[in-house]
C-alpha positions in Angstrom: -92.3 37.5 -68.0 -94.8 35.7 -66.0 -94.6 36.1 -62.1 -93.9 33.1 -59.9 -96.3 32.1 -57.3 -95.7 33.4 -53.7 -95.3 29.9 -52.1 -92.4 29.0 -54.6 -90.3 31.9 -53.4 -90.8 31.0 -49.7 -89.7 27.4 -50.3 -86.6 28.5 -52.1 -85.6 30.8 -49.2 -86.2 28.1 -46.6 -84.0 25.6 -48.5 -81.1 28.1 -48.7 -81.4 28.8 -44.9 -81.3 25.0 -44.1 -78.2 24.5 -46.2 -76.4 27.3 -44.4 -77.4 25.9 -41.0 -76.2 22.4 -41.9 -72.9 23.7 -43.1 -72.4 25.7 -39.9 -73.3 22.7 -37.7 -70.9 20.5 -39.6 -68.1 22.9 -39.2 -68.8 23.2 -35.5 -68.8 19.4 -35.1 -65.5 19.2 -37.0 -63.9 21.8 -34.8 -65.1 20.0 -31.7 -63.6 16.8 -33.0 -60.3 18.4 -33.7 -60.2 20.0 -30.3 -61.0 16.7 -28.6 -58.3 15.0 -30.6 -55.8 17.7 -29.6 -56.6 17.2 -25.9 -56.0 13.5 -26.0 -52.5 12.9 -24.4 -49.9 11.7 -26.8 -48.3 8.3 -26.3 -45.0 8.6 -24.4 -42.0 7.3 -26.4 -40.1 4.7 -24.3 -37.5 2.0 -24.5 -38.7 -1.5 -23.7 -37.0 -4.7 -22.5 -38.4 -8.2 -22.2 -37.8 -10.1 -19.0 -36.0 -13.4 -19.2 -33.7 -15.8 -17.4 -29.9 -15.8 -17.7 -26.6 -15.7 -15.9 -26.2 -13.3 -13.0 -23.0 -12.7 -11.2 -22.5 -10.4 -8.2 -18.9 -9.2 -8.0 -16.8 -7.1 -5.5 -14.8 -4.7 -7.6 -11.7 -3.0 -6.1 -8.4 -1.6 -7.2 -5.3 -3.5 -5.9 -1.7 -4.0 -6.6 0.7 -6.9 -7.3 3.1 -8.0 -4.6 6.2 -10.2 -4.5 5.2 -12.9 -2.0 8.7 -13.2 -0.4 10.0 -9.7 -0.2 13.4 -9.0 1.5 14.1 -5.5 2.8 17.9 -5.4 3.4 19.0 -3.0 6.1 22.3 -1.6 7.2 23.8 -3.8 9.9 26.0 -1.0 11.3 26.2 2.7 11.4 28.7 4.2 8.8 29.2 5.7 5.4 27.4 3.7 2.7 29.3 3.6 -0.6 27.4 4.1 -3.9 26.2 0.7 -5.1 26.8 -0.5 -8.6 23.5 -2.4 -8.7 20.4 -1.0 -10.3 16.7 -2.2 -10.0 16.3 -5.3 -12.2 19.8 -6.6 -11.7 20.1 -10.3 -10.8 21.5 -11.2 -7.4 22.6 -14.6 -5.9 21.9 -15.5 -2.2 24.9 -15.1 0.1 27.2 -14.3 -2.9 26.3 -10.9 -4.5 27.6 -7.9 -2.5 24.8 -5.4 -2.7 26.3 -2.7 -0.3 29.6 -1.7 1.3 29.6 0.3 4.6 32.8 2.0 5.8 33.5 3.9 9.0 32.0 7.4 9.0 34.1 10.5 9.3 34.0 12.0 12.9 31.9 15.0 13.4 32.9 18.6 14.2 33.8 19.7 17.7 32.2 22.8 19.2 34.3 25.2 21.3 33.3 23.7 24.7 33.8 20.1 23.6 37.2 20.9 22.1 38.3 22.7 25.3 37.2 19.7 27.4 39.1 17.3 25.1 42.2 19.5 25.3 42.0 19.6 29.1 41.7 15.8 29.2 44.8 15.6 27.0 46.7 17.8 29.4 45.5 15.8 32.4 46.6 12.6 30.7 50.1 13.9 30.0 50.4 15.0 33.6 49.4 11.6 34.7 52.1 10.1 32.4 54.7 12.3 34.0 53.6 11.2 37.5 53.6 7.6 36.4 57.2 8.0 35.0 58.3 9.5 38.3 56.8 6.5 40.2 58.7 4.2 37.9 62.0 6.0 38.5 61.3 5.8 42.3 60.5 2.1 42.1 63.7 1.5 40.1 65.8 3.3 42.8 64.1 1.5 45.7 64.5 -1.8 43.9 68.2 -1.2 43.4 68.6 -0.4 47.1 66.6 -3.5 48.1 68.8 -5.6 45.9 72.0 -4.3 47.4 70.6 -4.7 50.9 69.6 -8.3 50.2 73.1 -9.0 48.8 74.8 -7.5 51.8 72.6 -9.5 54.2 73.3 -12.6 52.3 77.0 -12.1 52.7 76.7 -11.4 56.4 74.5 -14.4 56.9 77.2 -16.7 55.3 79.7 -15.6 58.0 77.1 -15.6 60.8 77.6 -11.9 61.2 73.8 -11.3 61.1 70.7 -13.2 61.9 68.7 -15.3 59.5 65.7 -13.1 60.2 67.5 -10.0 58.9 68.4 -11.8 55.7 64.8 -13.0 55.2 63.6 -9.4 55.8 65.9 -8.2 53.1 64.6 -10.8 50.7 61.0 -9.8 51.4 61.8 -6.1 50.8 63.4 -7.0 47.5 60.4 -9.0 46.3 58.1 -6.1 47.4 60.1 -3.7 45.4 59.9 -5.9 42.3 56.1 -5.9 42.6 56.1 -2.1 43.1 58.2 -1.8 40.0 55.8 -3.9 37.9 52.9 -1.9 39.3 54.5 1.4 38.4 55.2 0.3 34.8 51.6 -1.0 34.4 50.3 2.4 35.7 52.5 4.1 33.1 50.9 2.0 30.3 47.4 2.9 31.6 48.2 6.6 31.6 49.7 6.3 28.1 46.5 4.7 26.8 44.4 7.4 28.5 46.5 10.0 26.6 45.8 8.2 23.3 42.1 8.2 24.1 42.0 11.9 25.0 44.0 12.7 21.9 41.5 10.7 19.8 38.7 12.9 21.1 40.3 15.8 19.3 40.1 14.2 15.9 37.7 16.0 13.6 36.7 15.7 10.0 39.6 18.1 9.1 42.2 15.7 10.6 40.5 12.4 9.9 42.8 9.8 8.3 41.6 8.1 5.1 40.2 4.7 5.5 42.3 1.7 4.8 41.5 -1.0 2.2 37.9 -2.1 2.0 38.6 -5.7 2.9 40.1 -4.8 6.3 37.9 -1.8 7.3 34.5 -2.2 5.7 31.4 -4.3 6.1 30.1 -6.0 3.0 26.3 -6.7 2.9 25.4 -9.7 0.8 22.0 -10.6 -0.7 19.9 -12.8 1.5 17.9 -14.3 -1.4 18.4 -15.0 -5.1 16.2 -12.9 -7.4 16.3 -9.3 -8.6 16.8 -5.9 -7.1 13.3 -4.4 -6.9 14.1 -1.1 -5.4 17.3 0.8 -4.5 16.2 2.7 -1.4 19.6 4.5 -0.9 21.0 5.4 -4.2 23.7 7.9 -3.4 26.7 7.7 -1.0 25.6 8.8 2.5 26.0 8.2 6.2 23.4 5.7 7.4 22.5 4.4 10.9 22.0 0.8 11.7 18.6 -0.5 10.5 18.3 1.9 7.6 16.6 0.1 4.6 18.9 -0.2 1.6 17.4 -2.5 -0.9 14.2 -4.5 -1.6 15.0 -7.9 -3.2 12.6 -10.6 -4.4 11.5 -12.9 -7.2 9.2 -10.9 -9.5 7.8 -14.1 -11.1 6.4 -15.2 -7.7 3.7 -12.6 -7.2 0.2 -12.4 -5.9 -2.5 -9.7 -5.7 -3.4 -7.7 -2.6 -6.6 -5.8 -2.2 -7.9 -3.5 0.5 -11.7 -4.3 0.5 -14.3 -2.6 2.5 -15.3 -4.7 5.5 -18.9 -4.8 4.3 -17.6 -6.4 1.0 -15.0 -8.7 2.7 -17.7 -10.6 4.6 -19.2 -11.7 1.3 -15.9 -13.2 0.0 -14.7 -16.7 0.8 -11.3 -18.3 0.1 -11.4 -20.0 -3.3 -13.7 -17.5 -4.9 -12.9 -16.8 -8.6 -11.7 -13.4 -9.7 -10.7 -11.6 -12.9 -7.7 -9.3 -13.0 -7.8 -6.4 -15.4 -5.8 -3.2 -16.1 -2.1 -2.7 -15.9 -2.0 -2.8 -19.7 -2.9 -6.4 -19.9 -4.0 -7.6 -23.4 -6.3 -10.3 -21.8 -7.7 -10.4 -18.3 -6.1 -12.8 -15.9 -7.9 -15.3 -13.7 -7.2 -15.7 -10.0 -8.4 -17.3 -6.8 -8.9 -15.8 -3.3 -6.2 -17.3 -1.1 -6.8 -15.5 2.2 -9.0 -12.8 3.8 -7.4 -11.4 6.8 -9.4 -11.7 10.0 -8.6 -8.2 11.2 -9.4 -4.9 9.6 -7.8 -1.5 9.8 -9.0 2.1 9.4 -8.2 4.0 6.3 -9.1 7.6 5.4 -10.5 7.9 1.8 -9.7 10.7 -0.6 -12.9 12.4 0.5 -11.7 12.4 4.2 -14.1 9.5 5.2 -12.9 6.9 7.6 -13.4 3.4 6.2 -12.8 0.0 7.6 -10.7 -2.0 5.2 -9.6 -5.7 5.1 -6.6 -7.0 3.2 -7.4 -9.8 0.8 -4.9 -11.9 -1.1 -5.4 -13.5 -4.5 -3.2 -16.1 -6.3 -2.9 -15.9 -10.1 -3.9 -19.0 -12.1 -1.7 -18.4 -15.1 1.9 -19.6 -15.2 4.8 -17.1 -14.7 5.4 -16.8 -18.4 1.8 -15.6 -19.0 2.2 -12.7 -16.5 5.9 -12.0 -17.1 5.1 -8.3 -17.7 3.7 -7.8 -14.3 6.1 -6.6 -11.6 6.0 -5.6 -7.9 3.5 -2.9 -6.9 1.7 -2.7 -10.2 -1.8 -1.3 -10.2 -4.5 -3.7 -11.2 -8.3 -3.9 -11.0 -9.9 -7.1 -9.6 -13.5 -8.4 -9.9 -14.2 -11.1 -7.3 -17.3 -13.3 -7.7 -19.2 -13.1 -4.5 -22.4 -14.9 -5.9 -23.5 -16.3 -9.2 -26.5 -18.1 -10.7 -27.0 -19.3 -14.3 -30.8 -19.3 -14.5 -31.7 -16.2 -12.6 -34.8 -14.1 -13.6 -33.2 -10.8 -14.4 -34.5 -7.2 -14.8 -32.3 -4.4 -16.0 -31.4 -1.9 -13.2 -32.4 0.9 -15.5 -36.0 -0.2 -15.2 -36.1 -0.1 -11.4 -37.1 2.8 -9.3 -38.1 3.3 -5.6 -41.8 3.6 -4.9 -42.0 4.3 -1.2 -40.1 1.5 0.6 -40.2 -1.0 -2.2 -38.9 -1.4 -5.8 -41.2 -1.0 -8.7 -41.2 -1.0 -12.5 -43.6 0.0 -15.3 -44.9 -3.2 -16.9 -46.5 -2.9 -20.4 -50.2 -4.0 -20.5 -51.5 -3.6 -24.0 -50.2 -0.2 -24.9 -50.3 1.3 -21.5 -47.8 1.4 -18.5 -48.8 -0.5 -15.4 -47.1 0.4 -12.1 -45.9 -2.9 -10.7 -44.1 -3.6 -7.4 -41.5 -6.3 -7.4 -39.2 -8.2 -5.0 -35.5 -7.8 -5.8 -32.7 -10.1 -4.7 -29.0 -9.9 -5.7 -27.8 -7.1 -7.9 -24.8 -6.2 -10.0 -24.2 -3.0 -12.1 -26.5 -4.2 -14.9 -29.2 -6.5 -13.6 -31.1 -7.4 -10.5 -32.6 -10.7 -9.5 -36.4 -10.8 -9.6 -37.9 -12.8 -6.7 -41.5 -11.9 -7.4 -43.8 -9.5 -9.3 -42.6 -10.3 -12.8 -42.6 -13.4 -15.1 -40.5 -14.4 -18.1 -41.8 -12.6 -21.2 -43.1 -9.5 -19.4 -42.1 -6.2 -21.0 -40.9 -3.3 -18.8 -40.0 0.4 -19.5 -36.3 1.3 -19.4 -35.3 4.6 -17.9 -38.9 5.8 -17.1 -39.2 9.5 -17.1 -41.7 11.6 -15.1 -44.1 11.5 -18.1 -44.6 7.8 -17.6 -47.4 7.3 -15.1 -49.9 4.7 -14.2 -52.1 4.0 -17.2 -50.2 6.3 -19.5 -50.1 5.3 -23.2 -46.6 4.4 -24.4 -45.0 3.8 -27.7 -41.7 2.0 -28.4 -39.0 4.1 -30.1 -36.2 1.5 -30.5 -35.9 -2.2 -31.2 -36.9 -4.2 -28.1 -34.2 -6.2 -26.4 -34.6 -9.4 -24.5 -33.1 -9.4 -21.0 
């Protein structure tokens, strides 16, 4: 076999070496490219919303309760034993006709040992006084008889001129005085008899009390002051009550309004005539109402967390007729939304896009495919939107619920269908 020239072997070796170097260099470049690609931050997946104009309402939301406008609390006019009433909540009553309560005299209380001994001593003293008065009556009767006989004798003597006229007049005067003394003694006897009856009455206890007479002659009947329904029976069972004890609440459940206890900071934003929506209480459809009155004075109320709050009572009138709200009653729990401010063409931004950046509000606006930190001016707000006064324009897109991965200039990528706000 013929030998190859020396320069041919060298060329072949150099060619093989060059190919190996080129392959190694290409692999290194590919590795660097892959490493650079891995170090590039990935786009942050975000939700976006497009800014637009629309209706914006700011409401004051507060729990409240229904209330009968004209509520009568009927109280016991006297102290005594209240009989069990036959009326139940919901029963119809007629003004000045329906007897809602009957009060009879209460049974006297027990006497302790000292009180009983004092009463018995008063009875003994009263009996002794009666005996003394009876003796005085007998004495007056005897003196009156003597004065009558003396006057008769003097009259007879005066007719025969056997005595002076002066003696006869003296006898008549003594007789008149004894008649008056007799009347005085009998009156004193009646007084002492009454004192004995009073002292004896003090000894009456519950064990010796006499049963009451007929209700018509001994009892007080309490009649309804207004036509309507019994709302509450405050004293259901028979019991002894004192004068002024509340017995019933009576009113017309079709004539109701809504009462709210608003925070004073919210009450200043409400004006009479403001529209409201009434929800809750099992209503199939919300009811509409209007603010009738905001009380000028507030009061302090302690919240469930123990915080003192200044509250203001606010009253709302329902717009619907009575038949539309017939299922509502007195003191039913409701939820009211009072419109404090509204605008139909407000530029709105979702609250979920806002965050604090120092002392101002900011959003991340989308520029191309990157997030741009943008400060904005915010006006009125409700639980969903805020009014944009500056910093954004209709059609701008903003990031919703920005996380800590969204920063100035960060690449973003939308993950859900974009919504127009």
